[in-house]
C-alpha positions in Angstrom: 0.0 0.0 0.0 1.3 3.4 -1.0 1.6 5.6 2.1 0.5 9.2 2.5 3.1 12.0 2.3 3.3 14.9 4.7 1.6 17.3 2.2 -1.2 14.8 1.7 -1.8 14.4 5.4 -2.2 18.2 5.6 -4.5 18.3 2.6 -6.8 15.6 3.8 -7.1 16.8 7.4 -10.9 16.9 7.4 -11.0 13.3 6.2 -8.4 12.1 8.8 -10.5 13.3 11.7 -13.5 11.2 10.5 -13.5 7.9 12.4 -14.9 6.2 9.3 -11.9 7.4 7.2 -8.8 8.2 9.3 -5.3 7.5 8.1 -6.0 4.0 7.1 -9.1 5.0 5.1 -7.3 7.8 3.3 -4.6 5.4 2.3 -7.3 3.2 0.9 -8.5 6.1 -1.2 -5.0 6.9 -2.4 -4.7 3.3 -3.6 -8.1 3.3 -5.0 -8.9 3.3 -8.8 -12.1 4.8 -10.2 -13.1 4.9 -13.9 -15.6 7.5 -14.9 -17.3 6.7 -18.3 -18.6 10.1 -19.5 -17.3 13.6 -18.9 -20.5 15.5 -19.3 -22.9 16.8 -16.7 -22.6 13.8 -14.3 -19.0 13.1 -14.9 -17.8 16.7 -14.4 -19.7 16.8 -11.1 -18.3 13.5 -9.8 -14.7 13.9 -10.9 -13.7 16.9 -8.9 -14.9 15.3 -5.7 -13.0 12.1 -6.5 -9.8 14.1 -7.1 -10.3 16.3 -4.1 -10.9 13.3 -1.9 -7.5 11.8 -2.9 -8.6 8.8 -5.1 -5.2 7.8 -6.4 -6.0 6.7 -9.9 -8.9 8.3 -11.9 -9.7 7.2 -15.5 -11.9 9.3 -17.8 -13.6 7.9 -20.8 -15.2 10.3 -23.4 -14.6 11.1 -27.1 -16.6 14.3 -27.2 -15.4 17.9 -27.4 -16.5 20.9 -25.4 -19.3 23.0 -27.0 -21.0 26.1 -25.8 -24.3 24.3 -24.8 -22.3 22.1 -22.3 -21.4 25.1 -20.2 -25.0 25.3 -18.7 -24.2 22.2 -16.6 -20.7 20.8 -17.2 -18.9 22.8 -14.6 -15.3 21.7 -15.3 -15.3 23.6 -18.6 -15.1 27.3 -19.6 -15.6 29.3 -22.8 -11.9 29.0 -23.6 -12.2 25.2 -23.7 -14.8 25.1 -26.5 -13.6 22.8 -29.3 -11.1 20.9 -27.0 -11.4 17.3 -26.0 -13.3 17.0 -22.8 -11.0 14.4 -21.3 -7.9 16.6 -21.8 -9.6 19.6 -20.2 -10.9 17.5 -17.3 -7.5 16.0 -16.7 -5.9 19.5 -16.6 -8.5 20.8 -14.1 -8.3 17.7 -11.8 -4.5 17.9 -11.6 -4.8 21.6 -10.9 -7.1 20.7 -8.0 -5.0 17.9 -6.7 -1.5 17.1 -8.1 -1.3 14.1 -5.9 -3.7 12.0 -8.1 -3.0 10.2 -11.3 -5.4 10.8 -14.2 -5.6 8.6 -17.3 -7.7 9.7 -20.2 -9.4 7.6 -22.9 -10.5 9.9 -25.8 -12.5 7.2 -27.5 -15.8 5.3 -27.2 -16.2 2.5 -24.7 -17.0 -0.6 -26.8 -17.5 -4.3 -26.4 -14.0 -4.7 -27.7 -12.2 -2.6 -25.1 -14.5 -2.5 -22.1 -13.3 -5.6 -20.3 -9.6 -4.9 -20.9 -9.9 -1.3 -19.5 -12.4 -1.8 -16.7 -10.4 -4.7 -15.2 -7.8 -2.2 -14.0 -10.2 -0.2 -11.9 -12.0 -0.9 -8.6 -15.2 1.0 -9.3 -16.9 2.3 -12.4 -19.0 5.4 -12.5 -21.6 5.3 -15.3 -21.9 9.0 -16.3 -23.2 8.2 -19.8 -26.4 9.4 -21.4 -27.5 6.5 -23.6 -28.9 3.0 -23.1 -26.3 1.1 -25.2 -23.4 2.4 -23.0 -25.3 1.6 -19.8 -25.9 -2.0 -20.8 -22.2 -2.3 -21.8 -20.9 -0.9 -18.5 -23.3 -3.1 -16.5 -22.3 -6.3 -18.4 -18.6 -5.6 -18.2 -18.8 -4.8 -14.5 -20.9 -7.9 -13.8 -18.4 -10.2 -15.5 -15.4 -8.5 -13.8 -17.1 -8.2 -10.4 -16.8 -4.5 -10.3 -19.4 -2.1 -8.8 -21.3 -0.1 -11.4 -22.5 3.3 -9.9 -25.4 4.3 -12.1 -27.1 7.6 -12.5 -29.5 9.1 -15.1 -31.0 12.6 -15.4 -33.7 14.1 -17.5 -35.4 17.5 -17.2 -35.9 17.9 -13.4 -35.6 14.2 -12.4 -32.8 11.8 -11.6 -32.0 8.3 -10.4 -29.0 6.7 -8.7 -28.2 3.1 -7.8 -25.3 0.7 -7.5 -25.4 -2.3 -9.8 -23.4 -5.5 -10.2 -22.1 -5.4 -6.6 -21.7 -8.8 -4.9 -25.1 -10.4 -4.3 -26.9 -7.3 -5.6 -29.0 -6.9 -8.7 -27.6 -5.6 -12.0 -29.0 -3.1 -14.5 -30.6 -5.8 -16.5 -32.6 -6.9 -13.5 -34.3 -3.6 -13.6 -34.3 -3.0 -17.3 -34.1 -6.4 -19.1 -34.3 -4.9 -22.6 -33.6 -1.4 -24.0 -36.6 0.6 -25.0 -37.4 1.5 -28.6 -35.4 4.5 -29.7 -38.5 6.6 -30.0 -39.7 6.0 -26.5 -37.2 7.9 -24.4 -35.8 11.3 -25.3 -32.2 12.2 -24.5 -31.2 15.3 -22.4 -30.2 17.0 -25.7 -33.7 16.6 -26.9 -35.8 17.0 -23.7 -33.5 19.3 -21.7 -32.1 19.1 -18.2 -31.9 21.6 -15.3 -28.3 22.7 -15.1 -27.8 22.0 -11.4 -29.4 18.5 -11.5 -26.3 16.6 -12.7 -24.4 18.3 -9.9 -26.7 16.6 -7.4 -26.6 13.1 -9.0 -22.9 13.2 -9.9 -22.0 14.1 -6.4 -24.1 11.2 -5.2 -22.1 8.9 -7.5 -18.9 10.3 -6.1 -20.1 9.6 -2.5 -21.0 6.0 -3.4 -17.6 5.5 -5.0 -15.8 6.8 -1.9 -17.9 4.6 0.4 -17.1 1.5 -1.7 -13.3 2.2 -1.6 -13.5 2.8 2.1 -15.8 -0.2 2.6 -17.9 1.9 4.9 -21.6 2.5 5.2 -24.5 1.0 3.2 -24.3 1.5 -0.5 -27.2 1.8 -3.0 -26.7 -1.8 -4.1 -30.2 -3.3 -4.0 -31.8 0.2 -3.9 -32.5 3.0 -6.3 -33.0 6.6 -5.3 -35.2 8.8 -7.5 -35.7 12.5 -7.1 -38.0 15.0 -8.6 -36.3 18.4 -8.0 -39.2 20.4 -9.5 -41.3 19.5 -6.4 -38.3 18.2 -4.4 -39.6 14.7 -3.7 -37.3 11.8 -3.0 -38.2 8.1 -3.2 -36.4 5.0 -2.5 -37.2 1.6 -4.0 -35.7 -1.8 -3.1 -34.4 -3.9 -5.9 -33.9 -7.7 -6.0 -32.2 -9.9 -8.5 -34.5 -10.9 -11.3 -34.8 -14.7 -11.5 -35.0 -14.3 -15.3 -32.0 -11.9 -15.6 -29.7 -12.8 -18.5 -26.7 -12.1 -16.2 -27.6 -12.7 -12.6 -29.7 -15.8 -13.2 -28.6 -17.2 -16.6 -24.9 -16.0 -16.6 -25.0 -15.2 -20.3 -21.4 -14.8 -21.7 -20.3 -11.2 -22.2 -20.1 -11.6 -26.0 -23.5 -13.1 -26.3 -25.5 -10.2 -24.8 -27.5 -7.8 -26.9 -26.7 -4.3 -25.5 -27.4 -1.8 -28.2 -30.7 -0.6 -29.7 -29.4 -1.2 -33.2 -32.0 -3.8 -33.8 -34.6 -1.1 -33.4 -32.7 1.1 -35.8 -31.8 -1.2 -38.6 -34.7 0.2 -40.7 -33.1 3.7 -40.6 -30.4 4.1 -43.2 -27.5 6.4 -42.3 -25.1 8.5 -44.2 -21.6 9.2 -42.9 -20.2 12.7 -42.5 -17.5 11.9 -45.1 -20.1 10.9 -47.7 -22.3 13.9 -46.8 -19.3 16.2 -47.3 -18.6 14.6 -50.7 -22.3 15.2 -51.7 -22.1 18.8 -50.8 -18.8 19.4 -52.6 -20.2 17.8 -55.8 -23.5 19.8 -55.4 -25.4 16.5 -55.5 -29.2 16.6 -55.6 -30.5 16.1 -52.1 -32.8 17.8 -49.6 -31.3 18.5 -46.2 -33.9 18.6 -43.4 -33.0 20.0 -40.0 -35.3 18.8 -37.2 -33.8 20.7 -34.2 -35.5 23.6 -32.5 -35.3 27.2 -33.7 -32.8 28.3 -31.1 -30.4 25.6 -32.1 -30.8 26.5 -35.7 -30.1 30.2 -35.0 -26.9 29.3 -33.2 -25.5 27.1 -36.0 -26.8 25.3 -39.0 -25.9 23.6 -42.3 -28.3 25.6 -44.4 -30.9 22.9 -44.2 -34.7 23.3 -44.3 -35.9 23.7 -40.7 -38.9 21.8 -39.4 -38.6 21.1 -35.7 -39.4 17.5 -34.8 -42.7 18.3 -33.0 -43.9 20.2 -36.0 -43.0 17.6 -38.6 -46.3 15.6 -38.6 -48.3 18.7 -39.5 -45.9 20.0 -42.1 -45.3 16.9 -44.2 -46.9 18.7 -47.1 -43.7 20.9 -47.3 -41.6 17.9 -48.3 -41.5 15.8 -51.5 -41.7 12.0 -51.0 -39.6 11.5 -54.2 -36.7 13.6 -53.0 -33.4 12.1 -51.6 -33.7 13.5 -48.0 -30.9 13.7 -45.5 -32.2 14.4 -42.0 -30.1 15.8 -39.2 -30.3 17.1 -35.6 -27.7 17.6 -32.9 -26.5 14.0 -32.5 -28.9 11.8 -34.3 -31.7 10.9 -31.9 -34.4 13.3 -33.1 -33.4 12.7 -36.8 -34.1 9.0 -36.3 -37.5 9.8 -34.9 -38.2 12.1 -37.8 -37.2 9.4 -40.3 -39.6 7.0 -38.6 -42.4 9.5 -39.1 -41.4 10.1 -42.7 -41.2 6.3 -43.4 -44.7 5.8 -42.0 -46.0 8.5 -44.4 -44.5 7.0 -47.6 -41.1 8.6 -47.7 -38.7 5.9 -48.8 -35.4 7.6 -49.7 -34.6 9.1 -46.3 -31.2 9.0 -44.6 -30.0 10.0 -41.1 -26.8 12.1 -41.0 -24.7 10.0 -38.6 -23.7 11.9 -35.5 -25.6 15.0 -36.5 -24.3 18.5 -36.6 -21.8 17.8 -33.8 -20.1 15.2 -35.9 -20.0 17.6 -38.8 -18.4 20.4 -36.7 -15.8 17.9 -35.3 -14.4 17.2 -38.7 
């Protein structure tokens, strides 16, 4: 075990006087390793507290870059960081906060190909992602590696927090056996989120991680906390292992698990940013449909024809079913819903711009 230095003892004074932490506990934190998947609202709220608390090794997984709309809730970033990789900015800020910690960054996507190899080197994983595919992947990898998965989700004014895949506790699949259809649940980018909400949930995730490293207190394994901040109502629900769970009960191998919503999306053709760029350069004949809201369009656009998603059903007469239509939004979620609406109304040559305007701006 790596021992504390004199400067660290001074820094962690308020921890050392806690009977539940003390010198031994602070050394456990120093030797602890936490991986945070996602450096958005939840991640940027959890990470500073992990670093400040003295967690010795912190990993940050995120491929995204800072944009102006992040600044409403992602508190590690500033205007001067716009366009930079989130993981690099986050690492710089954490080391400025506490130079005694080691920060490793992964500027890439967590995939079924790299998840097991990376997660195995950490004690705890914080799921700070905002999509179902990632949450299933993190849960499945943590279950097979016997690592606690600290889950949180946020939307509008509401949030949830739980610990999955802990010994003898339920996993994420016990609660949600199958992902919902892509048109059933909006993302934060589409539905919005109160700026301070991820601060609350991300801090809860950090607290759970510290408790697990210290082996103190009662974690949220077997429980899920929900909060409605608009009316400030908390609820707690007890969770048990599902006797039909593909993991807990049937022990399905990692590589045999369906964890994406791709099956729900196979009927939606996509066009890559590279191909879209070539079409524009060649002045090809296509119709570009932007289904974001008016504020987003005013901020930046690709000169597409604007019909916000909620107005699309009543404005189909403005579109030609015979056109080659490329639909885009911010990241792809709303565009896919728009394409489903168009397909149901006889539009057959419709494609989603993969990654949306964010992917275009990142090129």
